[in-house]
N, CA, C and O atoms as a GROMACS GRO file, in nm:
protein
  424
    1MET      N    1   0.083  -0.120   0.000
    1MET     CA    2   0.000   0.000   0.000
    1MET      C    3   0.086   0.126   0.000
    1MET      O    4   0.056   0.223  -0.069
    2GLY      N    5   0.194   0.123   0.077
    2GLY     CA    6   0.282   0.239   0.085
    2GLY      C    7   0.349   0.270  -0.048
    2GLY      O    8   0.373   0.387  -0.080
    3ALA      N    9   0.380   0.166  -0.124
    3ALA     CA   10   0.445   0.187  -0.254
    3ALA      C   11   0.350   0.254  -0.352
    3ALA      O   12   0.391   0.340  -0.431
    4VAL      N   13   0.225   0.215  -0.349
    4VAL     CA   14   0.126   0.275  -0.438
    4VAL      C   15   0.106   0.423  -0.405
    4VAL      O   16   0.101   0.507  -0.495
    5VAL      N   17   0.097   0.453  -0.276
    5VAL     CA   18   0.083   0.592  -0.234
    5VAL      C   19   0.206   0.672  -0.277
    5VAL      O   20   0.195   0.786  -0.321
    6GLY      N   21   0.324   0.612  -0.263
    6GLY     CA   22   0.447   0.679  -0.304
    6GLY      C   23   0.451   0.708  -0.452
    6GLY      O   24   0.494   0.816  -0.493
    7ILE      N   25   0.408   0.615  -0.532
    7ILE     CA   26   0.407   0.634  -0.678
    7ILE      C   27   0.307   0.743  -0.718
    7ILE      O   28   0.339   0.831  -0.797
    8VAL      N   29   0.187   0.736  -0.662
    8VAL     CA   30   0.085   0.836  -0.694
    8VAL      C   31   0.130   0.975  -0.648
    8VAL      O   32   0.114   1.074  -0.720
    9ALA      N   33   0.187   0.982  -0.527
    9ALA     CA   34   0.235   1.110  -0.475
    9ALA      C   35   0.349   1.164  -0.562
    9ALA      O   36   0.356   1.284  -0.588
   10GLY      N   37   0.435   1.076  -0.606
   10GLY     CA   38   0.545   1.118  -0.694
   10GLY      C   39   0.495   1.173  -0.827
   10GLY      O   40   0.548   1.272  -0.877
   11LEU      N   41   0.395   1.109  -0.884
   11LEU     CA   42   0.338   1.157  -1.010
   11LEU      C   43   0.269   1.292  -0.992
   11LEU      O   44   0.281   1.380  -1.078
   12ILE      N   45   0.197   1.308  -0.883
   12ILE     CA   46   0.131   1.436  -0.856
   12ILE      C   47   0.236   1.545  -0.838
   12ILE      O   48   0.221   1.656  -0.891
   13ALA      N   49   0.342   1.513  -0.763
   13ALA     CA   50   0.447   1.612  -0.739
   13ALA      C   51   0.520   1.647  -0.869
   13ALA      O   52   0.554   1.763  -0.892
   14LEU      N   53   0.544   1.548  -0.952
   14LEU     CA   54   0.610   1.574  -1.080
   14LEU      C   55   0.525   1.664  -1.169
   14LEU      O   56   0.576   1.755  -1.234
   15LEU      N   57   0.396   1.638  -1.172
   15LEU     CA   58   0.305   1.722  -1.252
   15LEU      C   59   0.302   1.865  -1.199
   15LEU      O   60   0.305   1.960  -1.277
   16GLY      N   61   0.298   1.880  -1.067
   16GLY     CA   62   0.300   2.014  -1.008
   16GLY      C   63   0.428   2.089  -1.043
   16GLY      O   64   0.424   2.208  -1.072
   17LEU      N   65   0.540   2.019  -1.040
   17LEU     CA   66   0.667   2.082  -1.075
   17LEU      C   67   0.670   2.121  -1.222
   17LEU      O   68   0.721   2.227  -1.257
   18LEU      N   69   0.617   2.038  -1.308
   18LEU     CA   70   0.615   2.070  -1.452
   18LEU      C   71   0.530   2.194  -1.480
   18LEU      O   72   0.567   2.277  -1.564
   19VAL      N   73   0.418   2.207  -1.411
   19VAL     CA   74   0.334   2.326  -1.430
   19VAL      C   75   0.407   2.450  -1.381
   19VAL      O   76   0.402   2.554  -1.447
   20ALA      N   77   0.473   2.440  -1.267
   20ALA     CA   78   0.547   2.554  -1.214
   20ALA      C   79   0.662   2.593  -1.307
   20ALA      O   80   0.688   2.712  -1.328
   21LEU      N   81   0.730   2.495  -1.362
   21LEU     CA   82   0.837   2.524  -1.458
   21LEU      C   83   0.782   2.584  -1.588
   21LEU      O   84   0.847   2.666  -1.652
   22GLY      N   85   0.662   2.542  -1.625
   22GLY     CA   86   0.597   2.602  -1.743
   22GLY      C   87   0.569   2.749  -1.723
   22GLY      O   88   0.588   2.829  -1.815
   23ASN      N   89   0.524   2.785  -1.604
   23ASN     CA   90   0.499   2.926  -1.573
   23ASN      C   91   0.630   3.006  -1.579
   23ASN      O   92   0.635   3.114  -1.637
   24ALA      N   93   0.734   2.951  -1.519
   24ALA     CA   94   0.864   3.020  -1.521
   24ALA      C   95   0.917   3.032  -1.664
   24ALA      O   96   0.974   3.135  -1.701
   25GLY      N   97   0.900   2.929  -1.743
   25GLY     CA   98   0.945   2.933  -1.883
   25GLY      C   99   0.870   3.035  -1.966
   25GLY      O  100   0.928   3.103  -2.050
   26TYR      N  101   0.739   3.045  -1.942
   26TYR     CA  102   0.658   3.143  -2.014
   26TYR      C  103   0.703   3.285  -1.980
   26TYR      O  104   0.712   3.371  -2.068
   27LEU      N  105   0.731   3.308  -1.852
   27LEU     CA  106   0.780   3.441  -1.812
   27LEU      C  107   0.918   3.469  -1.872
   27LEU      O  108   0.947   3.583  -1.910
   28ALA      N  109   1.001   3.367  -1.880
   28ALA     CA  110   1.133   3.385  -1.942
   28ALA      C  111   1.119   3.420  -2.091
   28ALA      O  112   1.193   3.503  -2.143
   29MET      N  113   1.024   3.355  -2.158
   29MET     CA  114   1.000   3.383  -2.298
   29MET      C  115   0.951   3.527  -2.318
   29MET      O  116   0.995   3.597  -2.409
   30LEU      N  117   0.859   3.570  -2.230
   30LEU     CA  118   0.811   3.708  -2.238
   30LEU      C  119   0.922   3.808  -2.212
   30LEU      O  120   0.930   3.911  -2.278
   31SER      N  121   1.007   3.778  -2.116
   31SER     CA  122   1.119   3.866  -2.085
   31SER      C  123   1.215   3.878  -2.203
   31SER      O  124   1.263   3.987  -2.234
   32SER      N  125   1.241   3.767  -2.267
   32SER     CA  126   1.330   3.769  -2.383
   32SER      C  127   1.270   3.853  -2.497
   32SER      O  128   1.340   3.932  -2.560
   33ALA      N  129   1.142   3.834  -2.522
   33ALA     CA  130   1.077   3.913  -2.628
   33ALA      C  131   1.074   4.061  -2.593
   33ALA      O  132   1.091   4.146  -2.680
   34ALA      N  133   1.054   4.092  -2.466
   34ALA     CA  134   1.050   4.233  -2.424
   34ALA      C  135   1.187   4.299  -2.439
   34ALA      O  136   1.196   4.415  -2.479
   35ARG      N  137   1.292   4.224  -2.408
   35ARG     CA  138   1.428   4.280  -2.424
   35ARG      C  139   1.459   4.308  -2.571
   35ARG      O  140   1.528   4.405  -2.602
   36LYS      N  141   1.410   4.224  -2.660
   36LYS     CA  142   1.436   4.244  -2.803
   36LYS      C  143   1.364   4.367  -2.856
   36LYS      O  144   1.409   4.429  -2.953
   37ARG      N  145   1.252   4.402  -2.794
   37ARG     CA  146   1.175   4.519  -2.840
   37ARG      C  147   1.229   4.650  -2.786
   37ARG      O  148   1.190   4.758  -2.830
   38GLY      N  149   1.319   4.640  -2.690
   38GLY     CA  150   1.380   4.761  -2.636
   38GLY      C  151   1.283   4.841  -2.552
   38GLY      O  152   1.217   4.787  -2.464
   39LEU      N  153   1.274   4.971  -2.580
   39LEU     CA  154   1.189   5.060  -2.502
   39LEU      C  155   1.041   5.026  -2.518
   39LEU      O  156   0.962   5.049  -2.426
   40ALA      N  157   1.003   4.972  -2.631
   40ALA     CA  158   0.862   4.936  -2.653
   40ALA      C  159   0.819   4.819  -2.565
   40ALA      O  160   0.700   4.803  -2.538
   41GLY      N  161   0.913   4.738  -2.521
   41GLY     CA  162   0.880   4.624  -2.437
   41GLY      C  163   0.901   4.650  -2.289
   41GLY      O  164   0.900   4.557  -2.208
   42GLU      N  165   0.919   4.776  -2.253
   42GLU     CA  166   0.949   4.809  -2.113
   42GLU      C  167   0.837   4.770  -2.017
   42GLU      O  168   0.865   4.722  -1.907
   43SER      N  169   0.712   4.791  -2.056
   43SER     CA  170   0.601   4.756  -1.965
   43SER      C  171   0.593   4.604  -1.946
   43SER      O  172   0.561   4.557  -1.837
   44THR      N  173   0.620   4.529  -2.050
   44THR     CA  174   0.620   4.384  -2.039
   44THR      C  175   0.735   4.337  -1.950
   44THR      O  176   0.718   4.248  -1.867
   45ALA      N  177   0.850   4.397  -1.966
   45ALA     CA  178   0.965   4.361  -1.884
   45ALA      C  179   0.938   4.392  -1.736
   45ALA      O  180   0.978   4.315  -1.649
   46LEU      N  181   0.871   4.501  -1.709
   46LEU     CA  182   0.836   4.537  -1.572
   46LEU      C  183   0.736   4.437  -1.515
   46LEU      O  184   0.747   4.396  -1.400
   47PHE      N  185   0.638   4.398  -1.595
   47PHE     CA  186   0.539   4.300  -1.552
   47PHE      C  187   0.607   4.167  -1.518
   47PHE      O  188   0.577   4.105  -1.416
   48VAL      N  189   0.698   4.124  -1.604
   48VAL     CA  190   0.768   3.997  -1.581
   48VAL      C  191   0.852   4.006  -1.454
   48VAL      O  192   0.860   3.910  -1.378
   49LYS      N  193   0.913   4.120  -1.432
   49LYS     CA  194   0.994   4.138  -1.311
   49LYS      C  195   0.909   4.126  -1.186
   49LYS      O  196   0.953   4.071  -1.085
   50GLU      N  197   0.786   4.177  -1.191
   50GLU     CA  198   0.695   4.166  -1.076
   50GLU      C  199   0.650   4.023  -1.053
   50GLU      O  200   0.634   3.980  -0.939
   51ARG      N  201   0.630   3.948  -1.158
   51ARG     CA  202   0.579   3.811  -1.147
   51ARG      C  203   0.688   3.706  -1.124
   51ARG      O  204   0.657   3.591  -1.094
   52ARG      N  205   0.812   3.746  -1.137
   52ARG     CA  206   0.922   3.651  -1.125
   52ARG      C  207   0.926   3.586  -0.986
   52ARG      O  208   0.958   3.468  -0.973
   53GLY      N  209   0.895   3.664  -0.882
   53GLY     CA  210   0.896   3.609  -0.747
   53GLY      C  211   0.794   3.498  -0.728
   53GLY      O  212   0.822   3.399  -0.661
   54VAL      N  213   0.676   3.516  -0.786
   54VAL     CA  214   0.573   3.412  -0.777
   54VAL      C  215   0.620   3.286  -0.849
   54VAL      O  216   0.600   3.175  -0.799
   55ALA      N  217   0.683   3.302  -0.964
   55ALA     CA  218   0.730   3.186  -1.040
   55ALA      C  219   0.839   3.111  -0.964
   55ALA      O  220   0.839   2.988  -0.961
   56VAL      N  221   0.930   3.184  -0.904
   56VAL     CA  222   1.037   3.120  -0.828
   56VAL      C  223   0.979   3.050  -0.705
   56VAL      O  224   1.019   2.939  -0.672
   57GLY      N  225   0.887   3.116  -0.638
   57GLY     CA  226   0.826   3.058  -0.519
   57GLY      C  227   0.748   2.931  -0.547
   57GLY      O  228   0.763   2.832  -0.476
   58THR      N  229   0.666   2.934  -0.650
   58THR     CA  230   0.586   2.815  -0.682
   58THR      C  231   0.675   2.700  -0.729
   58THR      O  232   0.648   2.584  -0.699
   59THR      N  233   0.781   2.733  -0.802
   59THR     CA  234   0.874   2.628  -0.846
   59THR      C  235   0.947   2.567  -0.727
   59THR      O  236   0.967   2.446  -0.721
   60ALA      N  237   0.988   2.652  -0.633
   60ALA     CA  238   1.058   2.602  -0.515
   60ALA      C  239   0.968   2.513  -0.430
   60ALA      O  240   1.011   2.408  -0.382
   61VAL      N  241   0.843   2.554  -0.412
   61VAL     CA  242   0.749   2.473  -0.333
   61VAL      C  243   0.723   2.339  -0.402
   61VAL      O  244   0.720   2.235  -0.336
   62ALA      N  245   0.704   2.342  -0.532
   62ALA     CA  246   0.679   2.217  -0.605
   62ALA      C  247   0.802   2.126  -0.603
   62ALA      O  248   0.788   2.004  -0.592
   63ALA      N  249   0.920   2.184  -0.613
   63ALA     CA  250   1.042   2.103  -0.607
   63ALA      C  251   1.060   2.042  -0.468
   63ALA      O  252   1.100   1.927  -0.456
   64LEU      N  253   1.030   2.118  -0.365
   64LEU     CA  254   1.037   2.065  -0.229
   64LEU      C  255   0.937   1.950  -0.212
   64LEU      O  256   0.968   1.848  -0.151
   65GLY      N  257   0.818   1.968  -0.266
   65GLY     CA  258   0.719   1.861  -0.260
   65GLY      C  259   0.767   1.735  -0.330
   65GLY      O  260   0.746   1.624  -0.280
   66LEU      N  261   0.830   1.751  -0.444
   66LEU     CA  262   0.883   1.635  -0.516
   66LEU      C  263   0.993   1.567  -0.435
   66LEU      O  264   0.999   1.444  -0.429
   67LEU      N  265   1.078   1.645  -0.374
   67LEU     CA  266   1.184   1.587  -0.291
   67LEU      C  267   1.126   1.511  -0.172
   67LEU      O  268   1.178   1.406  -0.133
   68LEU      N  269   1.020   1.563  -0.114
   68LEU     CA  270   0.958   1.494  -0.001
   68LEU      C  271   0.898   1.360  -0.042
   68LEU      O  272   0.895   1.267   0.038
   69THR      N  273   0.852   1.350  -0.165
   69THR     CA  274   0.793   1.223  -0.208
   69THR      C  275   0.898   1.115  -0.230
   69THR      O  276   0.865   0.998  -0.246
   70LEU      N  277   1.024   1.154  -0.231
   70LEU     CA  278   1.131   1.055  -0.247
   70LEU      C  279   1.161   0.983  -0.117
   70LEU      O  280   1.240   0.889  -0.115
   71GLY      N  281   1.098   1.028  -0.008
   71GLY     CA  282   1.115   0.963   0.122
   71GLY      C  283   1.052   0.825   0.119
   71GLY      O  284   1.025   0.770   0.012
   72GLY      N  285   1.030   0.769   0.236
   72GLY     CA  286   0.976   0.635   0.237
   72GLY      C  287   0.844   0.621   0.308
   72GLY      O  288   0.776   0.519   0.292
   73SER      N  289   0.805   0.719   0.385
   73SER     CA  290   0.683   0.702   0.464
   73SER      C  291   0.562   0.765   0.394
   73SER      O  292   0.576   0.860   0.318
   74VAL      N  293   0.447   0.710   0.421
   74VAL     CA  294   0.323   0.754   0.358
   74VAL      C  295   0.288   0.898   0.398
   74VAL      O  296   0.252   0.977   0.310
   75PRO      N  297   0.296   0.936   0.527
   75PRO     CA  298   0.261   1.076   0.561
   75PRO      C  299   0.350   1.179   0.492
   75PRO      O  300   0.301   1.284   0.451
   76VAL      N  301   0.477   1.150   0.478
   76VAL     CA  302   0.568   1.243   0.411
   76VAL      C  303   0.538   1.248   0.261
   76VAL      O  304   0.546   1.354   0.199
   77ASP      N  305   0.502   1.134   0.204
   77ASP     CA  306   0.463   1.131   0.062
   77ASP      C  307   0.338   1.216   0.038
   77ASP      O  308   0.331   1.291  -0.060
   78VAL      N  309   0.241   1.203   0.127
   78VAL     CA  310   0.118   1.280   0.113
   78VAL      C  311   0.147   1.429   0.129
   78VAL      O  312   0.094   1.511   0.054
   79LEU      N  313   0.230   1.464   0.227
   79LEU     CA  314   0.267   1.605   0.246
   79LEU      C  315   0.338   1.659   0.122
   79LEU      O  316   0.310   1.771   0.079
   80GLY      N  317   0.428   1.582   0.066
   80GLY     CA  318   0.497   1.623  -0.056
   80GLY      C  319   0.402   1.642  -0.173
   80GLY      O  320   0.415   1.738  -0.250
   81ALA      N  321   0.306   1.552  -0.186
   81ALA     CA  322   0.208   1.564  -0.294
   81ALA      C  323   0.123   1.688  -0.276
   81ALA      O  324   0.093   1.759  -0.373
   82VAL      N  325   0.082   1.716  -0.152
   82VAL     CA  326   0.000   1.834  -0.126
   82VAL      C  327   0.079   1.962  -0.154
   82VAL      O  328   0.026   2.055  -0.216
   83LEU      N  329   0.204   1.966  -0.110
   83LEU     CA  330   0.287   2.085  -0.138
   83LEU      C  331   0.306   2.108  -0.287
   83LEU      O  332   0.287   2.218  -0.338
   84ALA      N  333   0.343   2.002  -0.357
   84ALA     CA  334   0.368   2.016  -0.501
   84ALA      C  335   0.240   2.050  -0.577
   84ALA      O  336   0.242   2.130  -0.670
   85ALA      N  337   0.129   1.990  -0.537
   85ALA     CA  338   0.002   2.021  -0.603
   85ALA      C  339  -0.038   2.166  -0.577
   85ALA      O  340  -0.086   2.234  -0.667
   86GLY      N  341  -0.017   2.213  -0.456
   86GLY     CA  342  -0.046   2.353  -0.424
   86GLY      C  343   0.041   2.448  -0.505
   86GLY      O  344  -0.007   2.549  -0.555
   87GLY      N  345   0.169   2.416  -0.516
   87GLY     CA  346   0.258   2.498  -0.598
   87GLY      C  347   0.217   2.497  -0.744
   87GLY      O  348   0.223   2.600  -0.812
   88GLY      N  349   0.175   2.381  -0.792
   88GLY     CA  350   0.131   2.370  -0.931
   88GLY      C  351   0.003   2.447  -0.958
   88GLY      O  352  -0.011   2.512  -1.062
   89VAL      N  353  -0.091   2.442  -0.865
   89VAL     CA  354  -0.217   2.515  -0.882
   89VAL      C  355  -0.191   2.666  -0.880
   89VAL      O  356  -0.246   2.740  -0.961
   90ALA      N  357  -0.107   2.710  -0.787
   90ALA     CA  358  -0.074   2.854  -0.782
   90ALA      C  359  -0.003   2.898  -0.910
   90ALA      O  360  -0.029   3.007  -0.961
   91ALA      N  361   0.086   2.814  -0.960
   91ALA     CA  362   0.156   2.848  -1.084
   91ALA      C  363   0.060   2.851  -1.203
   91ALA      O  364   0.072   2.936  -1.290
   92LYS      N  365  -0.036   2.759  -1.205
   92LYS     CA  366  -0.134   2.757  -1.315
   92LYS      C  367  -0.220   2.883  -1.314
   92LYS      O  368  -0.248   2.940  -1.419
   93ARG      N  369  -0.260   2.926  -1.195
   93ARG     CA  370  -0.338   3.050  -1.185
   93ARG      C  371  -0.256   3.170  -1.230
   93ARG      O  372  -0.307   3.258  -1.299
   94ALA      N  373  -0.129   3.174  -1.190
   94ALA     CA  374  -0.042   3.284  -1.232
   94ALA      C  375  -0.021   3.282  -1.383
   94ALA      O  376  -0.021   3.386  -1.448
   95LEU      N  377  -0.004   3.163  -1.438
   95LEU     CA  378   0.015   3.149  -1.583
   95LEU      C  379  -0.110   3.193  -1.658
   95LEU      O  380  -0.101   3.262  -1.760
   96ASP      N  381  -0.227   3.153  -1.609
   96ASP     CA  382  -0.352   3.195  -1.673
   96ASP      C  383  -0.368   3.346  -1.668
   96ASP      O  384  -0.411   3.407  -1.767
   97GLY      N  385  -0.334   3.407  -1.556
   97GLY     CA  386  -0.342   3.554  -1.545
   97GLY      C  387  -0.248   3.624  -1.642
   97GLY      O  388  -0.284   3.725  -1.702
   98THR      N  389  -0.129   3.569  -1.656
   98THR     CA  390  -0.032   3.629  -1.749
   98THR      C  391  -0.080   3.613  -1.893
   98THR      O  392  -0.073   3.707  -1.972
   99ARG      N  393  -0.127   3.495  -1.926
   99ARG     CA  394  -0.175   3.471  -2.062
   99ARG      C  395  -0.295   3.557  -2.094
   99ARG      O  396  -0.306   3.608  -2.206
  100ASP      N  397  -0.386   3.574  -1.999
  100ASP     CA  398  -0.503   3.660  -2.022
  100ASP      C  399  -0.462   3.804  -2.047
  100ASP      O  400  -0.521   3.872  -2.131
  101ARG      N  401  -0.361   3.849  -1.975
  101ARG     CA  402  -0.318   3.987  -1.993
  101ARG      C  403  -0.258   4.011  -2.132
  101ARG      O  404  -0.286   4.113  -2.195
  102PHE      N  405  -0.179   3.919  -2.180
  102PHE     CA  406  -0.109   3.942  -2.306
  102PHE      C  407  -0.180   3.884  -2.428
  102PHE      O  408  -0.143   3.916  -2.541
  103ARG      N  409  -0.278   3.801  -2.407
  103ARG     CA  410  -0.351   3.746  -2.521
  103ARG      C  411  -0.492   3.802  -2.532
  103ARG      O  412  -0.567   3.764  -2.621
  104GLY      N  413  -0.527   3.891  -2.445
  104GLY     CA  414  -0.659   3.950  -2.451
  104GLY      C  415  -0.770   3.857  -2.407
  104GLY      O  416  -0.884   3.872  -2.451
  105GLY      N  417  -0.738   3.758  -2.320
  105GLY     CA  418  -0.838   3.668  -2.268
  105GLY      C  419  -0.872   3.552  -2.359
  105GLY      O  420  -0.966   3.477  -2.332
  106VAL      N  421  -0.798   3.534  -2.467
  106VAL     CA  422  -0.826   3.425  -2.561
  106VAL      C  423  -0.773   3.296  -2.507
  106VAL      O  424  -0.787   3.192  -2.572
   0.00000   0.00000   0.00000
């Protein structure tokens, strides 16, 4: 039973980390495009700078959750899954907000 919980918790944590990394990658892409535009991309660069802390935080929480799932006990696996899932959900909301702002809600 403990092995099944560990596997499921690991998959949840991995998914949460991937979502958090996706948010960070999207912000990095926006930052790169803003730098290429120079002064015209200044507002985008400022927006990315404000959101960078959220991206780093959610990625760190999700990574910590994934590391916790590498343990051996069921309670630690569940805690790791909850942390990583929470980081992933927060990152998804941040990503959706960023995409809505720059895509006009499409």
